ROSE-4610 file (N, C-alpha, C; in Angstrom, 1 decimal, always signed):
// ROSE-4610
residu = [M/M/M/S/S/S/K/K/K/T/T/T/N/N/N/K/K/K/A/A/A/K/K/K/V/V/V/V/V/V/I/I/I/L/L/L/E/E/E/E/E/E/Y/Y/Y/C/C/C/K/K/K/G/G/G/C/C/C/G/G/G/C/C/C/C/C/C/N/N/N/V/V/V/A/A/A/C/C/C/P/P/P/K/K/K/G/G/G/L/L/L/L/L/L/T/T/T/P/P/P/G/G/G/T/T/T/R/R/R/I/I/I/N/N/N/I/I/I/Y/Y/Y/G/G/G/Y/Y/Y/N/N/N/P/P/P/A/A/A/V/V/V/F/F/F/I/I/I/D/D/D/N/N/N/D/D/D/G/G/G/E/E/E/C/C/C/Q/Q/Q/G/G/G/C/C/C/A/A/A/L/L/L/C/C/C/A/A/A/R/R/R/F/F/F/C/C/C/S/S/S/D/D/D/A/A/A/A/A/A/I/I/I/E/E/E/I/I/I/Y/Y/Y/Q/Q/Q/Y/Y/Y/D/D/D]
num = [1/1/1/2/2/2/3/3/3/4/4/4/5/5/5/6/6/6/7/7/7/8/8/8/9/9/9/10/10/10/11/11/11/12/12/12/13/13/13/14/14/14/15/15/15/16/16/16/17/17/17/18/18/18/19/19/19/20/20/20/21/21/21/22/22/22/23/23/23/24/24/24/25/25/25/26/26/26/27/27/27/28/28/28/29/29/29/30/30/30/31/31/31/32/32/32/33/33/33/34/34/34/35/35/35/36/36/36/37/37/37/38/38/38/39/39/39/40/40/40/41/41/41/42/42/42/43/43/43/44/44/44/45/45/45/46/46/46/47/47/47/48/48/48/49/49/49/50/50/50/51/51/51/52/52/52/53/53/53/54/54/54/55/55/55/56/56/56/57/57/57/58/58/58/59/59/59/60/60/60/61/61/61/62/62/62/63/63/63/64/64/64/65/65/65/66/66/66/67/67/67/68/68/68/69/69/69/70/70/70/71/71/71/72/72/72/73/73/73/74/74/74/75/75/75]
x = [-18.9/-19.9/-21.1/-22.3/-23.5/-24.1/-24.8/-25.5/-26.9/-27.4/-28.8/-29.5/-30.8/-31.6/-31.6/-31.4/-31.5/-32.9/-33.6/-34.9/-35.7/-37.0/-37.9/-39.0/-39.2/-40.3/-41.5/-42.6/-43.9/-44.8/-45.2/-46.1/-47.5/-48.4/-49.8/-50.5/-50.6/-51.1/-52.4/-53.3/-54.6/-54.6/-53.5/-53.4/-52.5/-51.6/-50.6/-51.3/-51.0/-51.5/-50.5/-49.3/-48.3/-47.7/-47.7/-47.3/-45.8/-45.0/-43.5/-42.7/-43.3/-42.5/-41.5/-41.9/-41.0/-39.9/-40.1/-39.1/-38.0/-38.4/-37.4/-36.7/-37.4/-36.9/-35.9/-36.0/-35.1/-33.7/-32.7/-31.3/-30.7/-31.2/-30.6/-31.4/-32.5/-33.3/-34.0/-34.4/-35.0/-36.5/-37.1/-38.6/-38.7/-39.6/-39.9/-41.4/-41.8/-43.2/-43.6/-44.7/-45.2/-46.0/-46.2/-47.0/-48.4/-48.6/-49.9/-50.9/-52.1/-53.1/-53.9/-54.0/-54.8/-56.3/-57.1/-58.6/-59.1/-58.2/-58.6/-58.0/-57.3/-56.8/-55.4/-54.7/-53.4/-52.3/-51.1/-50.0/-49.2/-49.3/-48.5/-47.1/-46.3/-44.8/-44.4/-43.2/-42.7/-41.3/-41.1/-39.8/-39.0/-37.8/-37.0/-35.6/-35.2/-33.9/-33.3/-32.8/-32.2/-30.9/-30.2/-28.8/-28.8/-29.9/-29.9/-29.4/-29.6/-29.1/-29.9/-31.2/-32.0/-31.5/-31.3/-30.9/-32.0/-33.2/-34.3/-34.3/-33.9/-33.8/-35.2/-36.2/-37.6/-37.9/-37.0/-37.3/-38.5/-38.6/-39.7/-41.1/-41.1/-42.3/-42.6/-41.6/-41.8/-42.3/-41.9/-42.3/-43.7/-44.2/-45.5/-46.6/-47.3/-48.4/-49.7/-49.7/-50.8/-50.6/-49.5/-49.1/-49.2/-48.7/-48.9/-47.6/-46.7/-45.4/-45.2/-44.8/-44.4/-43.0/-42.2/-40.8/-40.6/-40.0/-39.7/-38.2/-37.7/-36.2/-35.9/-34.7/-34.2/-32.9/-32.5/-31.2/-30.2]
y = [+80.6/+81.0/+80.1/+80.6/+79.8/+79.6/+78.4/+78.0/+78.6/+79.0/+79.4/+78.6/+78.5/+77.8/+78.6/+77.9/+78.5/+78.3/+77.3/+77.0/+76.4/+76.5/+75.9/+75.2/+74.0/+73.1/+73.2/+73.5/+73.5/+72.4/+71.5/+70.4/+70.9/+70.8/+71.2/+69.9/+69.9/+68.7/+68.2/+69.1/+68.6/+67.9/+68.1/+67.4/+66.2/+66.1/+65.0/+63.7/+62.6/+61.3/+60.4/+61.0/+60.2/+59.1/+59.2/+58.1/+57.8/+58.8/+58.7/+59.0/+59.4/+59.7/+60.8/+61.8/+62.9/+62.5/+61.6/+61.0/+60.4/+59.7/+59.0/+60.0/+61.0/+62.0/+62.9/+63.2/+64.2/+63.7/+64.3/+63.8/+63.9/+64.8/+65.0/+64.3/+63.7/+62.9/+63.8/+65.0/+66.0/+65.8/+64.9/+64.7/+63.3/+63.2/+62.0/+61.8/+60.5/+60.3/+61.0/+61.6/+62.3/+61.3/+61.8/+61.1/+61.6/+62.9/+63.5/+62.9/+62.9/+62.4/+63.6/+63.8/+64.9/+64.6/+65.5/+65.3/+64.1/+63.6/+62.5/+61.2/+61.2/+60.0/+59.6/+60.5/+60.2/+60.8/+60.3/+60.8/+61.7/+63.0/+63.8/+63.8/+64.0/+64.1/+65.3/+65.3/+66.4/+66.8/+68.1/+68.6/+69.0/+68.4/+68.7/+69.0/+70.3/+70.7/+71.6/+71.0/+71.8/+72.4/+71.8/+72.2/+73.1/+73.5/+74.3/+73.6/+72.4/+71.6/+71.8/+72.1/+72.2/+73.3/+72.9/+73.8/+74.2/+73.7/+74.1/+73.4/+72.2/+71.5/+71.2/+71.1/+70.9/+69.5/+68.6/+67.2/+66.6/+67.0/+66.5/+67.0/+68.2/+68.8/+68.2/+67.9/+67.3/+65.9/+65.1/+63.8/+63.6/+64.7/+64.7/+64.7/+63.6/+63.5/+64.2/+64.7/+65.4/+66.9/+67.4/+68.9/+69.4/+68.6/+69.0/+69.6/+70.0/+70.6/+71.9/+72.9/+74.2/+74.5/+75.1/+75.4/+76.9/+77.4/+78.8/+79.0/+79.7/+79.9/+81.3/+81.4/+82.6/+82.9/+84.2/+84.7/+84.4]
z = [+181.0/+180.1/+180.2/+180.4/+180.5/+179.2/+179.1/+177.9/+178.0/+176.9/+176.8/+175.7/+175.8/+174.8/+173.5/+172.4/+171.1/+170.5/+171.1/+170.7/+171.8/+171.7/+172.7/+171.9/+172.4/+171.8/+172.7/+172.1/+172.9/+172.4/+173.3/+172.9/+173.2/+172.1/+172.3/+172.8/+174.1/+174.8/+174.3/+174.0/+173.5/+172.2/+171.4/+170.1/+170.2/+171.1/+171.2/+171.6/+170.9/+171.2/+171.9/+172.1/+172.8/+172.0/+170.7/+169.8/+169.9/+170.3/+170.5/+169.2/+168.1/+166.9/+167.2/+168.0/+168.2/+169.1/+170.0/+170.9/+170.1/+169.0/+168.2/+167.3/+166.8/+165.8/+166.4/+167.7/+168.3/+168.4/+167.7/+167.8/+169.2/+170.0/+171.3/+172.4/+172.0/+173.0/+174.1/+173.6/+174.6/+174.8/+174.0/+174.2/+174.8/+175.8/+176.5/+176.6/+176.8/+177.1/+178.4/+178.4/+179.7/+180.6/+181.8/+182.7/+182.9/+182.5/+182.5/+181.5/+181.7/+180.7/+180.2/+178.9/+178.3/+178.3/+177.8/+177.9/+177.1/+176.2/+175.3/+175.9/+177.0/+177.6/+177.1/+176.4/+175.9/+176.9/+176.8/+177.6/+176.6/+176.6/+175.7/+176.0/+175.0/+175.1/+176.0/+176.5/+177.4/+176.8/+176.7/+176.3/+177.5/+177.6/+178.8/+178.2/+178.4/+177.9/+179.0/+180.1/+181.2/+180.8/+179.8/+179.5/+178.2/+177.7/+176.5/+175.2/+175.1/+173.9/+172.7/+172.8/+171.6/+170.6/+169.4/+168.3/+167.4/+167.6/+166.8/+165.4/+165.3/+164.0/+163.5/+164.4/+164.1/+163.6/+163.7/+163.3/+164.1/+165.3/+166.1/+165.5/+165.1/+164.5/+163.2/+162.4/+161.1/+161.2/+162.2/+162.4/+163.1/+163.7/+164.4/+163.4/+163.3/+162.4/+162.8/+164.1/+164.6/+164.7/+164.2/+164.2/+165.6/+166.6/+168.0/+168.6/+167.7/+168.2/+167.5/+168.4/+167.9/+168.3/+167.4/+167.7/+167.7/+168.8/+168.9/+169.0/+168.1/+168.0/+168.6/+169.3/+169.9/+169.3/+169.3/+168.8/+169.9]
């Protein structure tokens, strides 16, 4: 039986300042500091969920002070 994502996290790179709050908030550790630099000179976070572990708890979005995270849930 294959696992599928129940949720997808989208980082709005133009708003993310790379503060790391979402990295700490994610109970599964699915957000990491990115290596790309946005137009403001920050390294936005990156969502990596190769195993479909994200349950869409939205803690990352709640902890984001810049509202740079969107959560999309799937059935």
